[in-house]
C-alpha positions as CSV (number, residue, x, y, z in Angstrom):
1,X,-25.1,-22.1,-29.7
2,X,-26.0,-18.5,-30.4
3,X,-23.0,-16.3,-30.5
4,X,-23.1,-12.8,-28.9
5,X,-23.8,-10.2,-31.6
6,X,-20.3,-8.7,-31.9
7,X,-18.7,-12.1,-32.0
8,X,-21.2,-13.3,-34.6
9,X,-20.4,-10.3,-36.7
10,X,-16.7,-11.0,-36.3
11,X,-17.2,-14.6,-37.3
12,X,-19.2,-13.5,-40.3
13,X,-16.5,-11.1,-41.4
14,X,-13.9,-13.9,-41.2
15,X,-16.1,-16.1,-43.4
16,X,-16.6,-13.4,-46.0
17,X,-12.9,-12.6,-46.1
18,X,-12.1,-16.3,-46.7
19,X,-14.5,-16.5,-49.7
20,X,-17.0,-18.7,-47.9
21,X,-20.7,-18.4,-48.1
22,X,-22.0,-15.7,-45.8
23,X,-24.2,-18.2,-43.9
24,X,-21.3,-20.3,-42.9
25,X,-20.2,-19.3,-39.4
26,X,-16.5,-19.1,-38.6
27,X,-15.0,-21.3,-35.9
28,X,-15.0,-19.9,-32.4
29,X,-11.8,-18.0,-31.4
30,X,-9.4,-20.5,-29.9
31,X,-7.1,-20.5,-26.9
32,X,-4.7,-23.4,-27.1
33,X,-2.8,-24.1,-23.9
34,X,0.3,-26.1,-24.6
35,X,0.8,-28.4,-21.6
36,X,3.5,-30.4,-23.4
37,X,6.0,-27.5,-23.7
38,X,7.4,-26.3,-20.4
39,X,7.3,-22.5,-20.1
40,X,9.3,-20.1,-18.0
41,X,9.4,-20.6,-14.3
42,X,7.1,-18.2,-12.4
43,X,8.8,-15.9,-9.9
44,X,7.3,-16.8,-6.5
45,X,7.8,-13.2,-5.4
46,X,6.0,-11.7,-8.4
47,X,3.3,-9.9,-6.5
48,X,3.9,-7.8,-3.4
49,X,3.1,-4.4,-1.8
50,X,4.6,-1.0,-2.1
51,X,3.9,1.6,0.6
52,X,4.8,5.2,1.4
53,X,3.3,8.1,3.4
54,X,0.8,9.6,1.0
55,X,-3.0,10.0,1.2
56,X,-2.6,9.6,5.0
57,X,-1.4,6.1,4.5
58,X,0.3,5.7,7.9
59,X,-0.8,8.5,10.2
60,X,-4.6,8.5,9.8
61,X,-4.4,5.2,8.0
62,X,-2.7,1.9,8.7
63,X,-0.9,3.0,11.8
64,X,-3.3,2.6,14.8
65,X,-2.7,6.0,16.5
66,X,-6.0,8.0,16.8
67,X,-4.6,11.2,18.1
68,X,-3.5,13.7,15.5
69,X,-0.5,16.0,16.3
70,X,0.3,14.0,19.4
71,X,3.6,15.8,19.9
72,X,2.4,19.3,19.0
73,X,4.8,19.8,16.2
74,X,2.5,19.9,13.2
75,X,2.2,23.7,13.3
76,X,4.8,25.9,14.9
77,X,2.3,28.7,15.6
78,X,-0.7,26.9,17.1
79,X,-1.7,23.5,18.6
80,X,-3.3,22.2,15.5
81,X,-6.2,19.7,16.0
82,X,-6.3,20.7,19.7
83,X,-9.0,23.0,21.1
84,X,-9.9,24.2,24.6
85,X,-12.8,22.6,26.5
86,X,-14.1,24.9,29.3
87,X,-17.2,24.3,31.3
88,X,-19.4,27.3,32.3
89,X,-17.7,29.0,35.2
90,X,-14.2,27.6,34.4
91,X,-11.5,29.4,32.5
92,X,-8.4,28.1,30.7
93,X,-6.1,28.8,27.8
94,X,-3.8,26.8,25.5
95,X,-0.4,27.5,24.1
96,X,2.7,25.8,22.7
97,X,5.7,25.9,25.1
98,X,9.3,25.1,24.5
99,X,10.7,26.4,27.7
100,X,11.1,23.0,29.4
101,X,11.0,20.2,26.8
102,X,10.3,16.6,27.5
103,X,13.6,15.8,25.6
104,X,15.5,16.9,22.6
105,X,13.4,14.8,20.2
106,X,10.1,16.3,21.5
107,X,10.9,19.9,22.3
108,X,7.3,21.3,22.1
109,X,4.7,20.7,24.8
110,X,1.1,21.9,25.1
111,X,0.6,24.3,28.0
112,X,-2.9,24.2,29.6
113,X,-3.2,27.2,32.0
114,X,-6.3,27.0,34.1
115,X,-7.4,30.2,35.9
116,X,-10.5,28.7,37.5
117,X,-12.0,25.2,37.7
118,X,-13.6,22.8,40.1
119,X,-14.8,19.2,40.1
120,X,-18.1,20.2,38.5
121,X,-16.6,23.0,36.3
122,X,-13.7,21.6,34.4
123,X,-11.2,23.0,32.0
124,X,-9.0,21.2,29.5
125,X,-8.2,20.3,25.9
126,X,-9.7,18.1,23.2
127,X,-8.2,16.4,20.2
128,X,-10.3,15.9,17.0
129,X,-8.2,13.1,15.6
130,X,-8.0,12.3,11.9
131,X,-11.4,13.5,10.8
132,X,-12.8,12.6,14.2
133,X,-11.9,9.9,16.8
134,X,-13.6,6.6,15.7
135,X,-15.5,5.0,18.5
136,X,-17.0,1.5,18.5
137,X,-19.0,-0.6,20.9
138,X,-17.5,-2.5,23.8
139,X,-13.9,-1.7,22.8
140,X,-11.0,-1.0,25.2
141,X,-8.7,1.9,24.1
142,X,-5.3,2.5,25.5
143,X,-4.5,6.1,26.3
144,X,-1.1,7.4,27.4
145,X,0.6,10.7,27.8
146,X,3.5,12.6,29.4
147,X,2.7,15.3,31.8
148,X,4.0,17.7,34.4
149,X,2.2,20.3,36.5
150,X,2.7,23.4,38.5
151,X,3.3,23.0,42.2
152,X,0.1,21.9,44.0
153,X,-1.7,20.4,41.0
154,X,-1.4,16.7,41.5
155,X,-4.7,15.8,39.8
156,X,-6.8,14.0,39.1
157,X,-6.6,14.5,35.4
158,X,-9.7,13.0,33.6
159,X,-9.4,11.4,30.1
160,X,-12.7,10.9,28.3
161,X,-14.0,9.8,24.9
162,X,-16.9,12.1,24.1
163,X,-19.1,13.1,21.3
164,X,-17.8,16.1,19.4
165,X,-20.4,18.3,21.0
166,X,-19.6,17.1,24.5
167,X,-23.1,15.9,25.1
168,X,-22.2,12.1,25.4
169,X,-19.4,10.5,27.3
170,X,-18.6,7.1,25.9
171,X,-15.8,6.2,28.4
172,X,-13.6,8.0,31.0
173,X,-10.8,7.4,33.5
174,X,-8.8,9.4,36.0
175,X,-5.1,9.8,36.5
176,X,-3.6,11.2,39.7
177,X,-0.1,11.8,40.9
178,X,1.1,14.6,38.7
179,X,4.4,16.2,39.8
180,X,6.5,19.1,38.6
181,X,8.7,16.7,36.6
182,X,7.8,15.0,33.3
183,X,6.3,11.5,33.9
184,X,4.4,9.0,31.7
185,X,0.8,8.1,32.5
186,X,-1.5,5.5,31.0
187,X,-5.1,4.4,31.4
188,X,-7.7,2.3,29.5
189,X,-11.0,3.6,28.3
190,X,-13.7,1.0,27.6
191,X,-16.9,1.9,25.8
192,X,-20.3,0.4,26.3
193,X,-23.0,-0.3,23.6
194,X,-23.2,2.5,21.1
195,X,-23.6,3.2,17.4
196,X,-20.2,3.4,15.9
197,X,-19.2,7.0,15.0
198,X,-16.3,9.2,14.1
199,X,-18.0,12.3,15.5
200,X,-16.0,12.0,18.7
201,X,-13.0,13.4,20.4
202,X,-10.5,12.7,23.2
203,X,-10.8,15.1,26.1
204,X,-8.3,15.8,28.9
205,X,-9.5,18.0,31.8
206,X,-8.6,19.1,35.3
207,X,-10.8,20.3,38.1
208,X,-8.6,22.8,39.9
209,X,-6.6,25.9,38.9
210,X,-3.0,25.6,37.9
211,X,-0.9,24.7,34.9
212,X,-0.4,21.4,33.2
213,X,2.0,20.6,30.4
214,X,1.3,17.6,28.0
215,X,3.3,15.8,25.4
216,X,3.1,12.6,23.4
217,X,-0.7,12.2,24.0
218,X,-1.7,8.9,22.4
219,X,-4.8,6.8,22.0
220,X,-4.8,3.3,20.5
221,X,-7.6,0.9,19.7
222,X,-7.0,-2.8,19.5
223,X,-4.3,-3.6,16.9
224,X,-3.5,-6.4,14.5
225,X,-2.2,-9.4,16.5
226,X,-2.3,-7.1,19.6
227,X,1.0,-5.5,18.7
228,X,1.8,-2.4,20.9
229,X,2.2,0.6,18.6
230,X,0.6,-1.6,16.0
231,X,-1.7,-1.4,12.9
232,X,-5.4,-1.3,12.2
233,X,-6.8,-4.9,12.1
234,X,-9.3,-4.3,9.3
235,X,-6.7,-2.9,6.8
236,X,-4.2,-5.5,7.7
237,X,-6.7,-8.2,7.0
238,X,-7.5,-6.8,3.6
239,X,-3.7,-7.0,2.9
240,X,-3.4,-10.5,4.4
241,X,-6.2,-11.7,2.0
242,X,-4.0,-10.7,-0.9
243,X,-1.2,-13.1,0.2
244,X,1.5,-10.6,-0.9
245,X,5.0,-12.0,-1.3
246,X,6.9,-8.9,-0.1
247,X,6.7,-5.3,1.1
248,X,8.7,-2.5,-0.5
249,X,9.4,0.1,2.2
250,X,9.6,2.8,3.5
251,X,8.4,4.0,0.1
252,X,9.4,6.1,-2.8
253,X,9.2,9.8,-2.2
254,X,8.9,9.2,1.5
255,X,12.3,7.6,1.4
256,X,13.9,10.6,-0.3
257,X,12.1,13.5,1.4
258,X,11.7,16.9,-0.2
259,X,15.2,17.7,1.2
260,X,18.0,15.7,2.7
261,X,17.0,16.9,6.2
262,X,13.4,15.5,5.7
263,X,14.4,12.1,4.3
264,X,13.3,9.0,6.1
265,X,16.0,8.9,8.7
266,X,15.6,5.3,10.0
267,X,17.7,5.7,13.1
268,X,15.3,8.4,14.4
269,X,12.4,6.0,13.9
270,X,13.7,3.4,16.4
271,X,12.9,2.7,20.0
272,X,10.5,4.4,22.4
273,X,8.0,6.8,20.8
274,X,9.3,9.5,23.2
275,X,12.6,9.4,21.3
276,X,11.1,9.8,17.8
277,X,11.0,13.4,16.6
278,X,9.0,12.7,13.4
279,X,9.6,14.8,10.3
280,X,7.8,16.7,7.5
281,X,6.6,14.5,4.7
282,X,6.4,15.2,1.0
283,X,2.6,15.7,0.8
284,X,2.1,18.8,3.0
285,X,1.7,17.0,6.3
286,X,4.0,15.8,9.0
287,X,4.9,12.2,9.7
288,X,5.0,11.0,13.3
289,X,7.4,8.2,12.5
290,X,5.3,6.0,14.8
291,X,5.5,3.5,11.9
292,X,9.3,3.2,12.0
293,X,11.8,0.7,10.7
294,X,11.1,-2.1,13.1
295,X,7.3,-1.6,12.6
296,X,7.8,-2.1,8.9
297,X,9.7,-5.3,9.6
298,X,7.0,-6.4,12.0
299,X,4.4,-5.7,9.3
300,X,6.4,-8.0,7.0
301,X,6.5,-10.7,9.7
302,X,2.8,-10.5,10.5
303,X,1.8,-11.0,6.9
304,X,4.6,-13.5,6.0
305,X,6.1,-11.1,3.5
306,X,9.8,-10.7,2.5
307,X,11.2,-7.2,3.1
308,X,12.3,-5.2,0.1
309,X,14.4,-2.5,1.8
310,X,15.0,0.9,0.1
311,X,18.0,2.8,1.4
312,X,18.5,6.6,1.0
313,X,21.1,7.1,-1.7
314,X,21.9,10.8,-1.5
315,X,19.1,12.4,-3.6
316,X,16.0,14.3,-2.5
317,X,12.9,15.4,-4.4
318,X,13.6,19.1,-4.6
319,X,17.0,18.5,-6.2
320,X,19.4,18.3,-3.2
321,X,22.0,15.6,-3.8
322,X,25.3,14.4,-2.5
323,X,27.7,13.4,-5.4
324,X,29.8,10.3,-5.2
325,X,32.9,10.7,-3.1
326,X,33.8,11.5,0.5
327,X,30.6,13.4,1.1
328,X,28.5,10.3,0.3
329,X,30.4,8.0,2.7
330,X,28.2,8.8,5.8
331,X,25.1,7.9,3.8
332,X,26.6,4.7,2.5
333,X,27.6,3.8,6.1
334,X,24.0,4.6,7.2
335,X,22.8,2.0,4.6
336,X,25.2,-0.6,5.9
337,X,24.1,0.1,9.4
338,X,20.4,-0.3,8.3
339,X,21.1,-3.6,6.7
340,X,22.9,-4.8,9.8
341,X,19.8,-3.7,11.9
342,X,17.6,-5.9,9.7
343,X,19.9,-8.9,9.3
344,X,22.6,-8.8,12.0
345,X,22.7,-11.1,14.9
346,X,22.8,-9.8,18.5
347,X,26.6,-9.8,18.4
348,X,26.6,-6.9,16.0
349,X,26.0,-3.3,17.0
350,X,22.8,-2.8,15.1
351,X,21.6,-6.3,15.6
352,X,21.9,-5.7,19.3
353,X,19.9,-2.5,19.0
354,X,17.1,-4.4,17.2
355,X,17.1,-7.0,20.0
356,X,16.9,-4.1,22.5
357,X,14.0,-2.7,20.5
358,X,12.2,-6.1,21.0
359,X,13.1,-8.4,18.1
360,X,16.2,-10.5,18.8
361,X,15.8,-12.7,15.7
362,X,17.3,-11.3,12.5
363,X,15.1,-10.8,9.4
364,X,15.8,-12.4,6.1
365,X,16.7,-9.9,3.4
366,X,17.2,-10.6,-0.3
367,X,16.6,-7.3,-2.1
368,X,17.9,-3.8,-1.3
369,X,16.9,-0.8,-3.5
370,X,19.4,2.0,-3.8
371,X,17.4,5.2,-3.9
372,X,14.1,6.0,-5.6
373,X,13.3,7.3,-9.1
374,X,16.7,8.7,-9.6
375,X,16.0,9.4,-13.2
376,X,14.7,12.7,-11.8
377,X,18.2,13.6,-10.7
378,X,19.2,16.1,-13.4
379,X,22.8,16.3,-12.1
380,X,23.6,12.9,-13.6
381,X,25.1,11.8,-10.3
382,X,23.2,8.5,-9.8
383,X,25.6,6.4,-11.8
384,X,28.5,7.3,-9.4
385,X,26.3,7.2,-6.3
386,X,24.9,3.8,-7.2
387,X,28.4,2.4,-7.8
388,X,29.6,3.6,-4.4
389,X,26.7,2.0,-2.6
390,X,27.0,-1.1,-4.8
391,X,30.7,-1.7,-3.9
392,X,30.2,-1.1,-0.2
393,X,27.1,-3.3,0.1
394,X,28.4,-6.1,-2.0
395,X,31.7,-6.2,-0.1
396,X,29.9,-6.9,3.1
397,X,26.7,-8.6,1.9
398,X,27.6,-10.3,-1.4
399,X,24.4,-12.3,-1.6
400,X,22.1,-9.3,-1.5
401,X,20.3,-8.5,-4.8
402,X,20.8,-4.7,-5.5
403,X,18.1,-2.8,-7.3
404,X,18.9,0.3,-9.4
405,X,16.2,3.0,-9.8
406,X,17.6,4.3,-13.1
407,X,19.9,3.0,-15.8
408,X,23.6,2.9,-14.8
409,X,26.8,2.2,-16.7
410,X,29.3,1.7,-13.9
411,X,27.7,-1.5,-12.8
412,X,25.3,-4.1,-14.0
413,X,22.6,-4.0,-11.4
414,X,20.8,-7.2,-10.3
415,X,17.5,-5.6,-11.0
416,X,16.2,-2.4,-12.5
417,X,13.2,-0.6,-11.0
418,X,10.6,0.5,-13.7
419,X,7.5,2.6,-13.0
420,X,4.3,2.9,-15.1
421,X,1.3,5.1,-14.4
422,X,-1.2,5.1,-17.3
423,X,-4.8,4.9,-18.3
424,X,-6.5,1.6,-19.2
425,X,-6.0,1.9,-22.9
426,X,-2.3,2.5,-22.5
427,X,-1.9,-0.4,-20.2
428,X,-3.8,-2.7,-22.5
429,X,-1.8,-1.6,-25.6
430,X,1.4,-2.3,-23.8
431,X,0.5,-5.6,-22.2
432,X,3.2,-7.3,-24.3
433,X,5.8,-4.9,-23.0
434,X,8.1,-7.6,-21.6
435,X,7.6,-10.2,-24.3
436,X,10.7,-9.1,-26.2
437,X,13.0,-8.4,-23.2
438,X,16.3,-10.2,-23.1
439,X,16.2,-13.4,-21.0
440,X,19.9,-13.0,-20.1
441,X,19.9,-9.3,-19.2
442,X,19.1,-7.4,-16.0
443,X,16.0,-8.6,-14.3
444,X,13.1,-6.2,-13.7
445,X,11.4,-4.9,-10.6
446,X,8.2,-3.1,-11.6
447,X,8.3,-1.1,-8.4
448,X,5.3,1.2,-9.0
449,X,2.5,0.7,-11.5
450,X,-1.2,1.5,-11.8
451,X,-4.0,2.2,-14.1
452,X,-5.1,5.7,-13.1
453,X,-8.9,5.8,-13.6
454,X,-11.3,6.5,-10.7
455,X,-11.0,8.4,-7.5
456,X,-10.3,8.1,-4.6
457,X,-10.0,4.4,-5.5
458,X,-10.0,2.9,-8.9
459,X,-13.0,1.8,-11.0
460,X,-13.7,-1.4,-12.9
461,X,-12.0,0.0,-16.1
462,X,-8.8,0.5,-14.2
463,X,-9.0,-3.0,-12.9
464,X,-9.3,-4.3,-16.5
465,X,-6.2,-2.3,-17.4
466,X,-4.4,-3.6,-14.4
467,X,-5.3,-7.2,-15.1
468,X,-4.3,-6.9,-18.7
469,X,-0.9,-5.5,-17.6
470,X,-0.6,-8.3,-15.0
471,X,-1.0,-11.0,-17.7
472,X,2.1,-9.5,-19.4
473,X,4.1,-9.4,-16.2
474,X,3.1,-12.9,-15.2
475,X,3.8,-14.3,-18.7
476,X,7.2,-12.8,-18.4
477,X,7.9,-13.5,-14.7
478,X,11.3,-15.0,-15.6
479,X,12.2,-11.4,-16.4
480,X,9.9,-9.5,-14.0
481,X,10.8,-11.0,-10.7
482,X,8.9,-8.6,-8.4
483,X,6.2,-6.0,-8.9
484,X,4.0,-3.9,-6.7
485,X,1.1,-1.4,-7.3
486,X,1.1,2.1,-6.0
487,X,-0.3,4.0,-4.2
488,X,-1.6,1.3,-1.8
489,X,-3.8,3.4,0.5
490,X,-6.0,6.5,0.6
491,X,-8.0,8.1,3.4
492,X,-11.3,9.0,1.7
493,X,-12.2,11.9,4.0
494,X,-12.1,15.4,2.4
495,X,-8.5,16.5,2.3
496,X,-7.2,13.0,2.8
497,X,-6.3,12.3,-0.9
498,X,-3.3,13.8,-2.6
499,X,-3.1,11.2,-5.4
500,X,-6.1,9.8,-7.4
501,X,-6.6,6.2,-8.2
502,X,-5.6,4.1,-5.2
503,X,-5.9,0.4,-4.2
504,X,-7.5,0.5,-0.8
505,X,-9.8,3.2,0.7
506,X,-10.9,3.8,4.3
507,X,-12.2,6.3,6.8
508,X,-11.9,6.1,10.6
509,X,-14.3,3.2,10.9
510,X,-14.2,1.0,7.8
511,X,-12.1,0.1,4.8
512,X,-12.7,-1.5,1.5
513,X,-10.9,-2.8,-1.6
514,X,-11.2,-1.3,-5.0
515,X,-11.9,-3.3,-8.2
516,X,-8.2,-3.2,-8.8
517,X,-7.6,-4.7,-5.4
518,X,-9.8,-7.6,-6.2
519,X,-8.2,-8.1,-9.6
520,X,-4.8,-8.3,-7.9
521,X,-6.1,-10.6,-5.2
522,X,-7.4,-13.0,-7.9
523,X,-4.0,-13.0,-9.6
524,X,-1.9,-13.2,-6.4
525,X,-3.8,-16.1,-5.0
526,X,-3.8,-18.2,-8.2
527,X,-0.1,-18.2,-9.2
528,X,1.4,-21.4,-10.4
529,X,5.1,-22.2,-10.7
530,X,5.4,-22.6,-14.5
531,X,4.0,-20.5,-17.3
532,X,1.9,-22.4,-19.8
533,X,2.4,-21.2,-23.4
534,X,-0.8,-20.0,-25.1
535,X,-1.6,-19.8,-28.8
536,X,-4.6,-17.5,-29.5
537,X,-6.3,-17.6,-32.8
538,X,-8.9,-15.2,-34.2
539,X,-9.2,-13.2,-31.0
540,X,-11.2,-10.0,-31.7
541,X,-9.9,-6.5,-31.4
542,X,-11.3,-3.0,-30.7
543,X,-10.3,0.4,-31.9
544,X,-8.5,2.9,-29.6
545,X,-8.0,6.5,-30.6
546,X,-5.0,7.9,-28.6
547,X,-5.4,11.5,-27.4
548,X,-3.7,14.1,-29.5
549,X,-0.7,15.8,-27.8
550,X,-0.9,19.5,-27.1
551,X,-0.5,21.4,-30.3
552,X,-0.1,18.2,-32.2
553,X,-1.8,16.0,-34.7
554,X,-3.9,13.1,-33.4
555,X,-2.1,9.8,-33.7
556,X,-3.6,7.1,-35.9
557,X,-6.2,4.8,-34.3
558,X,-4.8,1.5,-33.0
559,X,-6.4,-2.0,-32.9
560,X,-6.2,-3.3,-29.4
561,X,-7.1,-6.9,-28.4
562,X,-10.3,-7.4,-26.5
563,X,-8.9,-10.4,-24.6
564,X,-5.8,-10.7,-22.6
565,X,-4.6,-14.1,-21.3
566,X,-2.0,-15.9,-19.3
567,X,-1.9,-19.4,-17.9
568,X,0.3,-21.0,-15.2
569,X,0.3,-24.4,-13.6
570,X,1.0,-25.7,-10.1
571,X,2.9,-28.8,-10.9
572,X,2.6,-30.3,-7.4
573,X,-1.2,-29.8,-7.2
574,X,-1.9,-30.5,-10.9
575,X,-3.8,-27.2,-10.9
576,X,-4.0,-25.2,-14.1
577,X,-4.8,-21.4,-13.7
578,X,-6.1,-19.7,-16.8
579,X,-6.6,-15.9,-16.5
580,X,-8.7,-14.2,-19.1
581,X,-9.4,-10.5,-19.2
582,X,-12.3,-9.3,-21.4
583,X,-12.1,-5.5,-21.8
584,X,-14.9,-5.3,-24.3
585,X,-18.6,-4.5,-24.0
586,X,-19.7,-7.9,-25.2
587,X,-19.4,-11.4,-23.9
588,X,-16.8,-13.5,-25.7
589,X,-17.2,-17.2,-26.2
590,X,-13.9,-19.1,-26.7
591,X,-12.9,-22.7,-27.5
592,X,-10.3,-23.7,-25.0
593,X,-7.9,-26.5,-26.0
594,X,-5.6,-28.2,-23.5
595,X,-2.9,-29.5,-25.8
596,X,-1.0,-32.5,-24.4
597,X,-3.3,-33.0,-21.3
598,X,-3.4,-36.7,-20.3
599,X,-6.3,-36.2,-17.8
600,X,-8.7,-33.4,-17.2
601,X,-11.2,-33.3,-14.3
602,X,-14.7,-32.7,-15.7
603,X,-15.4,-29.9,-13.2
604,X,-13.5,-26.8,-12.5
605,X,-14.0,-23.4,-10.9
606,X,-14.2,-19.9,-12.3
607,X,-13.8,-16.6,-10.4
608,X,-15.3,-13.6,-12.1
609,X,-14.9,-9.9,-11.4
610,X,-17.4,-7.8,-13.4
611,X,-20.0,-5.1,-13.4
612,X,-22.5,-3.6,-15.9
613,X,-20.5,-0.4,-16.5
614,X,-16.7,0.0,-16.7
615,X,-17.0,3.2,-14.6
616,X,-18.6,1.3,-11.7
617,X,-16.6,1.2,-8.5
618,X,-16.6,0.5,-4.8
619,X,-16.7,3.1,-2.1
620,X,-17.1,3.6,1.7
621,X,-20.9,3.5,1.2
622,X,-20.9,0.6,-1.3
623,X,-17.7,-1.4,-0.4
624,X,-18.8,-4.6,-2.1
625,X,-20.5,-3.4,-5.3
626,X,-17.9,-5.1,-7.4
627,X,-16.4,-8.2,-5.8
628,X,-15.3,-11.6,-7.3
629,X,-18.0,-14.3,-7.6
630,X,-17.0,-17.9,-7.6
631,X,-18.9,-20.6,-9.5
632,X,-18.4,-24.2,-10.6
633,X,-18.0,-25.0,-14.3
634,X,-18.8,-28.4,-15.8
635,X,-18.2,-30.2,-19.1
636,X,-14.5,-29.5,-18.9
637,X,-12.3,-31.6,-21.0
638,X,-9.3,-31.5,-23.3
639,X,-11.5,-29.2,-25.4
640,X,-14.3,-27.2,-24.0
641,X,-16.2,-23.9,-24.6
642,X,-16.5,-21.1,-22.1
643,X,-18.1,-17.6,-22.3
644,X,-16.4,-14.6,-20.6
645,X,-18.7,-11.8,-19.5
646,X,-18.2,-8.2,-20.7
647,X,-15.9,-6.1,-18.7
648,X,-14.6,-9.0,-16.7
649,X,-11.5,-10.4,-15.0
650,X,-11.7,-14.3,-14.9
651,X,-9.6,-17.0,-13.3
652,X,-10.4,-20.6,-14.3
653,X,-8.9,-23.3,-12.1
654,X,-8.8,-26.7,-13.8
655,X,-7.3,-30.0,-12.7
656,X,-5.3,-31.1,-15.6
657,X,-2.2,-33.2,-16.1
């Protein structure tokens, strides 16, 4: 067998250092999997999802709503994303109006004042959506709105899906029966055969003079599992394919808000959309709260995920906080109410509210996170705040596992949330991070982590860093019980990204997974129940030169392994999963030994994620440039040889007992 050049050089160096003749090749590097010695139990909830409203993750992303600024509160001075549509010979103007609100939650309406119009010369408004309204062939869209009109203007009101220049009408329907009082209206709009496009808009027009007021104007395409007020099917399917164990929600910064007033106030996210005021998010745009608490729980149910509920704990991003004591009591009670909404039966106040909202059955809840990234709280109040929440929650729900977001002294938390954002080299050099953790101390929730290379979604090098890091978490999954990558989503349209290096990208029509997504999918879907100890001998390394700090001396170069490994077995199936990450530029041939195996099937399977260059990536235009490829492997035995491609993430599945 001819060794790859770097490996041959490495073998030669070993021979020389041992005093052997230069022509004597050294043995292949060895991975010995010890099937005789039971390793740690693998946490079945190791890999899950973390979500928050960033990069237009909800509005303009997963949440199905296509109308942007549907309640006219995005800008207090003008009807943002709405524009007048006036035929030649007609006349009309738009303005925001608060004189006669729909209700206290939705106090602003859009006033359309039509000076002149007719059936042939119409006046109205158009919404441009989130970088356009996406239109597809033979699809039925559900449109709805609240309206009232001046006396004598009963309609009809025409709703239409049109090209953005108004030249093509894809679908339209009429609504009649307007009155001087606010009333809800709904129609369906069905398209014919067309070329899918985002260069479209929703248009609402009238054909007679008068004034019309609009609020909560909504347009939904078909949703995942046909849920009303539901999610995009394509993005949900990408998530479903990962088989995530849990969902951490409503998110990190989104939970806290910039201020206490703009936190995620879960009670305002319940029930009919007409009762949800929405709120300003942390990334310079407003959240509709269409994706509210029950929608998060439905998301968990649809993908068979356990909820990991984060409760607001009295600290917001810009420094506002409520110290422990009487002032914090309402927030503690709010958390208890929220847990009751999730888990209570219909005989409880908030369980009854959940049933009223459409879900009588309680949800199972194991983990509750108290706050988010509270190490940013410079007041030092988290210890006291955590303790107050801990005592109250444990008193009522003793079985719940409570997660601290910073180190505390007043209590021993069930889990501690740790966050890591690094480049690929940093992730690889720290892949053994949890190897030395105490097996009897506080368990770990790696609640946010990512290799930050590539934009708007990650490149292959980031996937290699991610996979190297995952080998360490998986090897130590008796300590790391749950983990989730962040951020999960990004809208790739100009202006849609606030944070680089994300897992899943999309525009209005399509979505795709990054190389990091596929690396996670490979790990998620090949998770055994027991760690198999690995002894690695003579595995090559490569040199990393860390960047020099500002105004400082460059650190010494470090030797970093080229290969990262972890193995687990599914004891019921007899399946052995060996994960090998080759971060180097050359193929690596290894001798794999299955110590203690009594029987090994001669054929196995290998899944490989790789590309020619580490900077290669996927995109909207090339969504499958880098995807896993599955192949059969033969000549498998208690000892066999396998070559791992350069820049690759590999999962070998073997049948071994």
